[in-house]
C-alpha positions as CSV (number, residue, x, y, z in Angstrom):
1,X,-26.1,11.4,-24.8
2,X,-22.7,11.4,-23.2
3,X,-23.0,8.3,-21.0
4,X,-23.7,4.7,-21.6
5,X,-26.0,4.6,-18.6
6,X,-28.5,6.7,-20.4
7,X,-27.6,6.3,-24.0
8,X,-30.0,4.4,-26.2
9,X,-28.0,1.3,-25.6
10,X,-28.8,-0.6,-28.7
11,X,-25.2,-1.6,-28.8
12,X,-25.9,-5.3,-28.4
13,X,-24.4,-6.1,-31.8
14,X,-22.0,-3.2,-32.0
15,X,-18.6,-4.5,-30.8
16,X,-16.3,-2.2,-28.9
17,X,-12.8,-2.1,-30.1
18,X,-10.7,-3.3,-27.1
19,X,-7.6,-1.4,-28.1
20,X,-8.9,1.8,-26.6
21,X,-6.5,3.7,-24.4
22,X,-7.0,4.3,-20.8
23,X,-8.3,7.8,-21.4
24,X,-10.1,7.1,-24.7
25,X,-13.3,5.4,-23.9
26,X,-16.5,6.9,-25.4
27,X,-19.8,5.6,-26.7
28,X,-19.8,4.2,-30.2
29,X,-22.6,4.5,-32.7
30,X,-25.8,2.6,-32.0
31,X,-28.3,0.6,-34.0
32,X,-31.8,-0.4,-33.3
33,X,-32.2,-3.5,-31.2
34,X,-35.9,-4.1,-32.0
35,X,-35.1,-7.2,-34.1
36,X,-31.5,-8.1,-33.3
37,X,-32.0,-11.2,-31.1
38,X,-34.4,-13.4,-32.9
39,X,-32.7,-16.8,-33.5
40,X,-29.7,-19.0,-32.8
41,X,-27.3,-17.0,-34.9
42,X,-28.2,-13.6,-33.5
43,X,-28.3,-15.0,-29.9
44,X,-24.7,-16.2,-30.4
45,X,-23.7,-12.9,-31.8
46,X,-25.2,-11.1,-28.9
47,X,-23.4,-13.2,-26.3
48,X,-20.1,-12.5,-28.1
49,X,-20.9,-8.8,-27.8
50,X,-21.5,-9.2,-24.0
51,X,-18.0,-10.6,-23.6
52,X,-16.6,-7.9,-25.9
53,X,-18.0,-5.2,-23.6
54,X,-16.4,-6.8,-20.5
55,X,-13.2,-7.3,-22.4
56,X,-13.2,-3.7,-23.2
57,X,-13.3,-2.3,-19.7
58,X,-11.0,-5.1,-18.4
59,X,-8.4,-4.4,-21.2
60,X,-6.6,-1.6,-19.4
61,X,-8.7,0.8,-17.5
62,X,-10.3,-1.3,-14.8
63,X,-7.2,-3.3,-14.0
64,X,-5.1,-0.1,-13.9
65,X,-7.3,1.3,-11.2
66,X,-6.5,-1.7,-9.0
67,X,-2.7,-1.7,-9.4
68,X,-2.1,2.0,-9.9
69,X,-3.9,2.6,-6.6
70,X,-1.7,0.0,-4.9
71,X,2.0,0.2,-4.0
72,X,3.8,-1.6,-6.9
73,X,3.6,0.8,-9.8
74,X,4.9,4.2,-10.6
75,X,3.6,6.6,-13.3
76,X,6.2,7.8,-15.8
77,X,3.9,9.5,-18.4
78,X,2.3,12.9,-19.0
79,X,-1.4,12.2,-18.1
80,X,-1.9,13.7,-14.7
81,X,-5.1,11.8,-14.2
82,X,-3.1,8.6,-13.9
83,X,-1.2,10.1,-11.0
84,X,-4.5,10.6,-9.2
85,X,-4.8,6.9,-8.5
86,X,-1.2,6.7,-7.2
87,X,-1.8,9.7,-4.9
88,X,-5.3,8.4,-3.9
89,X,-6.9,11.7,-4.9
90,X,-9.1,10.7,-7.8
91,X,-11.4,13.5,-9.1
92,X,-14.9,12.9,-10.5
93,X,-13.7,14.3,-13.8
94,X,-11.1,11.5,-14.2
95,X,-11.6,10.0,-17.7
96,X,-10.5,6.5,-16.6
97,X,-13.2,6.4,-14.0
98,X,-15.8,7.5,-16.6
99,X,-14.6,5.0,-19.1
100,X,-14.8,2.1,-16.7
101,X,-18.3,3.1,-15.5
102,X,-19.5,3.3,-19.1
103,X,-17.9,0.0,-20.0
104,X,-19.5,-1.8,-17.1
105,X,-22.9,-0.5,-17.8
106,X,-22.5,-1.4,-21.5
107,X,-21.8,-5.0,-20.4
108,X,-24.8,-4.9,-18.1
109,X,-27.1,-3.7,-20.8
110,X,-25.9,-6.2,-23.3
111,X,-26.4,-8.9,-20.8
112,X,-29.9,-7.6,-20.0
113,X,-30.9,-7.9,-23.6
114,X,-30.0,-11.6,-23.7
115,X,-31.6,-12.3,-20.3
116,X,-34.8,-10.7,-21.5
117,X,-35.0,-12.2,-24.9
118,X,-33.1,-15.5,-25.3
119,X,-35.2,-17.6,-23.0
120,X,-38.3,-16.8,-25.1
121,X,-36.8,-17.6,-28.5
122,X,-38.4,-20.5,-30.4
123,X,-35.8,-21.2,-33.1
124,X,-35.6,-25.0,-33.4
125,X,-31.8,-24.7,-34.0
126,X,-31.5,-23.1,-30.6
127,X,-31.6,-26.1,-28.3
128,X,-32.6,-25.9,-24.7
129,X,-29.1,-26.5,-23.5
130,X,-27.6,-23.8,-25.7
131,X,-30.3,-21.4,-24.7
132,X,-29.5,-22.0,-21.1
133,X,-25.8,-21.7,-21.7
134,X,-26.1,-18.3,-23.4
135,X,-28.5,-17.0,-20.7
136,X,-26.2,-18.3,-18.0
137,X,-23.2,-16.6,-19.5
138,X,-25.1,-13.3,-19.6
139,X,-26.0,-13.7,-15.9
140,X,-22.3,-14.5,-15.1
141,X,-21.0,-11.4,-17.0
142,X,-23.7,-9.2,-15.3
143,X,-22.6,-10.7,-11.9
144,X,-19.0,-9.8,-12.6
145,X,-20.0,-6.3,-13.7
146,X,-22.0,-5.7,-10.5
147,X,-19.2,-7.2,-8.4
148,X,-16.8,-4.8,-10.0
149,X,-19.2,-1.8,-9.5
150,X,-19.6,-2.7,-5.8
151,X,-15.9,-3.0,-5.0
152,X,-15.0,0.1,-7.0
153,X,-17.8,2.6,-6.2
154,X,-19.8,1.0,-3.4
155,X,-23.3,1.9,-4.2
156,X,-24.5,2.2,-7.8
157,X,-27.7,2.0,-9.8
158,X,-29.0,-1.5,-10.4
159,X,-30.3,-1.9,-13.9
160,X,-31.8,-5.3,-14.8
161,X,-34.0,-4.4,-17.8
162,X,-32.8,-3.7,-21.4
163,X,-32.3,0.0,-22.2
164,X,-34.5,0.9,-25.1
165,X,-34.5,4.7,-24.9
166,X,-32.1,7.4,-23.8
167,X,-34.2,8.2,-20.7
168,X,-35.1,4.7,-19.6
169,X,-32.8,4.7,-16.6
170,X,-33.0,8.3,-15.6
171,X,-34.1,8.8,-12.1
172,X,-32.8,5.4,-10.9
173,X,-31.0,6.2,-7.6
174,X,-28.0,4.4,-6.2
175,X,-28.5,1.1,-4.4
176,X,-26.2,0.5,-1.5
177,X,-23.0,-1.4,-1.8
178,X,-24.6,-4.3,0.0
179,X,-27.5,-4.3,-2.5
180,X,-25.1,-4.2,-5.5
181,X,-23.1,-7.1,-4.0
182,X,-26.4,-9.0,-3.5
183,X,-27.3,-8.5,-7.1
184,X,-24.0,-10.0,-8.1
185,X,-24.7,-13.0,-6.0
186,X,-28.3,-13.4,-7.2
187,X,-27.0,-13.4,-10.8
188,X,-24.3,-16.0,-9.9
189,X,-27.0,-18.2,-8.3
190,X,-29.1,-17.9,-11.5
191,X,-26.2,-18.6,-13.8
192,X,-24.9,-21.7,-12.0
193,X,-27.6,-24.2,-12.9
194,X,-27.9,-22.9,-16.5
195,X,-24.2,-23.4,-17.3
196,X,-22.5,-26.6,-18.3
197,X,-20.2,-28.4,-15.9
198,X,-17.3,-28.1,-18.4
199,X,-13.9,-26.4,-18.6
200,X,-13.6,-23.3,-20.7
201,X,-11.0,-20.6,-20.1
202,X,-12.8,-18.0,-22.2
203,X,-16.5,-18.5,-21.6
204,X,-18.3,-18.9,-18.3
205,X,-19.1,-22.4,-17.1
206,X,-20.4,-23.7,-13.7
207,X,-16.8,-23.8,-12.5
208,X,-16.3,-20.2,-13.4
209,X,-19.3,-19.3,-11.3
210,X,-17.8,-21.3,-8.4
211,X,-14.5,-19.3,-8.7
212,X,-16.2,-16.0,-8.7
213,X,-18.4,-17.1,-5.8
214,X,-15.3,-17.9,-3.8
215,X,-14.0,-14.4,-4.4
216,X,-17.4,-12.9,-3.6
217,X,-17.6,-14.7,-0.2
218,X,-14.0,-13.7,0.6
219,X,-15.0,-10.1,0.1
220,X,-18.1,-10.7,2.3
221,X,-15.9,-12.4,5.0
222,X,-18.0,-15.5,4.8
223,X,-14.9,-17.7,5.3
224,X,-16.6,-21.1,5.2
225,X,-18.3,-20.4,1.9
226,X,-15.2,-18.9,0.4
227,X,-13.3,-22.1,1.3
228,X,-16.2,-24.3,0.0
229,X,-16.3,-22.8,-3.5
230,X,-12.5,-22.6,-3.7
231,X,-12.4,-26.3,-2.9
232,X,-14.7,-27.1,-5.8
233,X,-12.4,-25.5,-8.3
234,X,-9.1,-26.7,-6.8
235,X,-10.4,-30.2,-6.6
236,X,-10.6,-30.4,-10.4
237,X,-6.9,-31.3,-10.7
238,X,-7.3,-32.6,-14.2
239,X,-8.2,-29.1,-15.5
240,X,-6.6,-26.6,-13.1
241,X,-3.0,-26.6,-11.9
242,X,-0.3,-24.3,-10.5
243,X,2.2,-24.2,-13.3
244,X,5.9,-24.0,-12.6
245,X,7.9,-21.9,-13.0
246,X,5.8,-18.8,-12.3
247,X,5.9,-17.4,-15.9
248,X,4.6,-20.7,-17.3
249,X,1.1,-19.3,-17.6
250,X,2.1,-16.3,-19.8
251,X,5.3,-17.3,-21.5
252,X,6.2,-18.2,-24.2
253,X,4.0,-16.1,-26.5
254,X,2.2,-19.2,-27.9
255,X,0.8,-20.1,-24.5
256,X,-2.8,-19.1,-23.9
257,X,-5.6,-20.6,-21.8
258,X,-3.3,-22.8,-19.7
259,X,-4.3,-24.9,-16.8
260,X,-3.4,-21.9,-14.6
261,X,-6.3,-20.0,-16.0
262,X,-9.9,-20.3,-14.7
263,X,-11.2,-17.4,-16.7
264,X,-9.5,-14.9,-19.0
265,X,-10.4,-12.5,-21.8
266,X,-8.9,-13.2,-25.2
267,X,-7.6,-10.6,-27.5
268,X,-6.5,-10.9,-31.2
269,X,-4.5,-8.9,-33.6
270,X,-7.7,-7.2,-34.7
271,X,-8.9,-6.5,-31.2
272,X,-5.8,-5.8,-29.1
273,X,-5.1,-5.4,-25.4
274,X,-4.0,-1.9,-24.6
275,X,-2.0,-3.1,-21.6
276,X,1.1,-3.9,-23.7
277,X,1.7,-0.4,-24.9
278,X,1.4,1.1,-21.4
279,X,3.9,-1.3,-19.9
280,X,6.5,-2.0,-22.6
281,X,9.4,0.5,-23.2
282,X,9.9,2.5,-26.3
283,X,12.5,0.1,-27.5
284,X,9.8,-2.5,-27.7
285,X,7.3,-0.3,-29.3
286,X,5.5,0.8,-26.1
287,X,5.3,4.0,-24.1
288,X,6.2,2.7,-20.6
289,X,3.6,5.1,-19.2
290,X,3.8,3.1,-15.9
291,X,6.5,0.9,-14.6
292,X,7.3,-1.2,-11.4
293,X,8.5,1.2,-8.7
294,X,11.8,0.8,-7.0
295,X,10.5,-0.8,-3.9
296,X,8.7,-3.5,-5.9
297,X,11.7,-4.1,-8.1
298,X,13.9,-4.7,-5.1
299,X,11.4,-7.1,-3.5
300,X,10.4,-9.1,-6.5
301,X,14.1,-9.6,-7.4
302,X,14.9,-10.9,-3.9
303,X,15.0,-14.7,-4.4
304,X,13.6,-15.2,-0.9
305,X,10.5,-13.0,-1.7
306,X,9.9,-12.9,-5.4
307,X,11.3,-16.2,-6.4
308,X,10.6,-16.9,-10.1
309,X,8.1,-14.0,-10.1
310,X,11.1,-11.9,-11.0
311,X,10.0,-12.8,-14.5
312,X,7.4,-10.0,-14.1
313,X,10.1,-7.3,-14.6
314,X,12.9,-6.7,-17.1
315,X,15.3,-4.0,-18.1
316,X,15.2,-2.0,-21.4
317,X,18.2,-0.7,-23.4
318,X,18.4,2.3,-21.1
319,X,18.7,0.1,-18.0
320,X,15.2,1.0,-16.8
321,X,12.9,-1.6,-15.3
322,X,9.6,-2.3,-17.0
323,X,6.7,-4.7,-16.4
324,X,6.7,-7.8,-18.6
325,X,3.4,-9.5,-18.0
326,X,2.0,-7.9,-21.2
327,X,4.6,-8.3,-23.9
328,X,3.2,-9.9,-27.0
329,X,3.5,-8.1,-30.4
330,X,0.9,-7.5,-31.6
331,X,-0.8,-6.8,-28.3
332,X,-2.8,-10.0,-27.9
333,X,-2.0,-10.6,-24.2
334,X,-4.9,-12.0,-22.3
335,X,-6.5,-10.4,-19.3
336,X,-6.3,-12.8,-16.5
337,X,-9.5,-12.4,-14.6
338,X,-9.3,-15.5,-12.3
339,X,-6.3,-17.8,-12.0
340,X,-6.1,-21.0,-9.9
341,X,-3.4,-19.3,-7.8
342,X,-6.1,-17.0,-6.6
343,X,-8.3,-19.9,-5.5
344,X,-5.4,-21.3,-3.5
345,X,-4.8,-18.0,-1.8
346,X,-8.5,-17.4,-1.2
347,X,-8.7,-20.8,0.5
348,X,-5.6,-20.1,2.5
349,X,-7.0,-16.8,3.8
350,X,-10.4,-18.3,4.5
351,X,-8.9,-21.1,6.4
352,X,-6.5,-18.8,8.3
353,X,-9.5,-16.6,9.3
354,X,-11.2,-19.6,10.7
355,X,-8.1,-20.4,12.8
356,X,-7.6,-23.4,15.0
357,X,-7.0,-26.6,13.3
358,X,-7.3,-24.9,9.9
359,X,-4.1,-22.9,10.3
360,X,-2.0,-25.8,9.1
361,X,-4.2,-26.2,6.0
362,X,-3.9,-22.5,5.3
363,X,-0.2,-22.7,5.4
364,X,-0.3,-25.7,3.0
365,X,-2.3,-23.6,0.5
366,X,0.1,-20.7,0.9
367,X,3.1,-22.9,0.4
368,X,1.6,-24.5,-2.7
369,X,1.7,-21.0,-4.3
370,X,5.1,-20.2,-2.9
371,X,6.7,-23.6,-3.9
372,X,5.5,-23.0,-7.5
373,X,7.6,-19.8,-7.4
374,X,10.7,-21.6,-6.0
375,X,10.2,-20.2,-2.5
376,X,10.7,-22.1,0.7
377,X,7.8,-22.9,3.0
378,X,6.4,-19.9,4.9
379,X,7.9,-19.3,8.4
380,X,4.5,-17.9,9.5
381,X,2.9,-19.9,12.3
382,X,0.4,-17.7,14.1
383,X,-2.9,-16.6,12.6
384,X,-1.8,-13.0,12.4
385,X,1.5,-13.9,10.7
386,X,-0.2,-16.3,8.3
387,X,-2.7,-13.7,7.2
388,X,0.1,-11.1,6.7
389,X,2.1,-13.6,4.7
390,X,-1.0,-14.3,2.5
391,X,-1.4,-10.5,1.9
392,X,2.2,-10.2,0.9
393,X,2.0,-13.3,-1.3
394,X,-1.0,-11.8,-3.1
395,X,1.0,-8.6,-3.6
396,X,3.6,-10.3,-5.7
397,X,1.5,-13.1,-7.2
398,X,-1.0,-10.6,-8.8
399,X,1.3,-7.6,-9.0
400,X,0.0,-6.3,-12.3
401,X,-3.5,-7.8,-12.1
402,X,-6.7,-6.3,-10.6
403,X,-6.2,-7.2,-7.0
404,X,-3.8,-5.1,-4.8
405,X,-5.9,-2.0,-4.2
406,X,-9.1,-4.0,-3.6
407,X,-7.2,-6.4,-1.3
408,X,-6.0,-3.6,1.0
409,X,-9.5,-2.0,1.0
410,X,-11.4,-5.2,1.8
411,X,-9.0,-6.1,4.6
412,X,-9.0,-2.7,6.2
413,X,-5.3,-2.4,5.6
414,X,-5.2,0.6,3.2
415,X,-4.4,3.0,6.0
416,X,-1.5,1.1,7.3
417,X,0.0,0.1,4.0
418,X,-0.8,3.0,1.7
419,X,-1.5,5.8,4.3
420,X,-5.0,6.3,3.0
421,X,-6.5,7.6,6.2
422,X,-9.6,9.3,4.7
423,X,-12.2,6.4,4.5
424,X,-14.0,8.3,1.7
425,X,-11.0,7.6,-0.5
426,X,-11.6,3.9,-0.3
427,X,-14.2,4.2,-3.0
428,X,-13.9,6.0,-6.3
429,X,-16.0,9.0,-7.2
430,X,-18.9,8.6,-9.5
431,X,-18.0,10.2,-12.9
432,X,-19.0,13.8,-13.0
433,X,-21.0,13.4,-16.3
434,X,-23.2,10.8,-14.6
435,X,-23.9,13.2,-11.7
436,X,-24.7,16.0,-14.1
437,X,-26.9,13.9,-16.3
438,X,-29.2,12.7,-13.5
439,X,-30.0,14.5,-10.3
440,X,-31.2,11.2,-8.7
441,X,-27.6,10.0,-8.7
442,X,-25.8,11.3,-5.6
443,X,-22.0,11.6,-5.5
444,X,-20.0,9.4,-3.1
445,X,-19.1,11.2,0.2
446,X,-16.0,13.2,0.2
447,X,-16.0,14.2,-3.5
């Protein structure tokens, strides 16, 4: 039982350690789920396990696919599989790919258990509002998982029932990318009315759904809806704000869950974030397996381009540059899944794509993000120039977060910027062990 897609996934109450390295993700022991979700206490434990599974694959592996495959990061270590992302020649045997796939399906299955069981519970301590909230959170996490599957692999199997035996999902063929995206939207639609209209940086609320819907519609090129849902979040000025200077959302160490954050994953000294060790140099107790490349260092340190985002990089005692977004010791740095800056730039892009009278509003949104980083107003005036300016702004704003590769793929710019001319390389290969385990699962073209 090598894979989590087919494993007897009774992991609903078995919490993944989120300190696992990029190449060290494997199924943990399992326990029977026949009687695990039976009351308020076990339902609350189960939803924590759902977040834990998502936090596991977001800790290092999934995010690294997004930025290693972009143009900001160089690899300095000894694991050749990491270089595959930078070279855009990822093999199906790549362990990072396998770990992310397994982690996503673990999150999906844990969410499926809640969706199937919690609505039917009759514990008097489990109020209707709490039952709705837990179920809504499971739908949200499942939506995020399917969204990530769709943008990483394109088509993938859609599993919406709890896995109760090792062979339950065998023979389930890939759905198309459009169908996987549609599943993500369906789950967001189900989550929205169940969740409270409150603010929580670490658990899904209705506002979190709006934020992910805005991103979803941006990827679908539904500019009006992307703008509409970004509006909903940005309008909540009491709870969400672009903080100045740029490093205010991650520095000092005591800052967590700031107004900059819409949704992030929390880590603790017992459940650490592997990101720190990969980025920090040896003098700080890390390995510096990857580091900002020379081109990025030059640009981010240019006051007219990077502004205060130069705080993302620093030099070690050997005069080498390293990334400094993940720096806490112990490694309790959050994973920033959605920040308010993204909503501003989504709205800017959506408005620019609609053109006409909305170009001025697009520039205003872009300038809001630039001004917070001590940059002057954008000189871009035409639609094409504004869109390019937004692309570049996203490159620096989210340099070490899970955006750059996906941005260039969704906009059709990967060939021009990264010289990825083989369209098959815009999707990752399905892990080889998945293909070997089930003949119904067909490999992506070109692999």
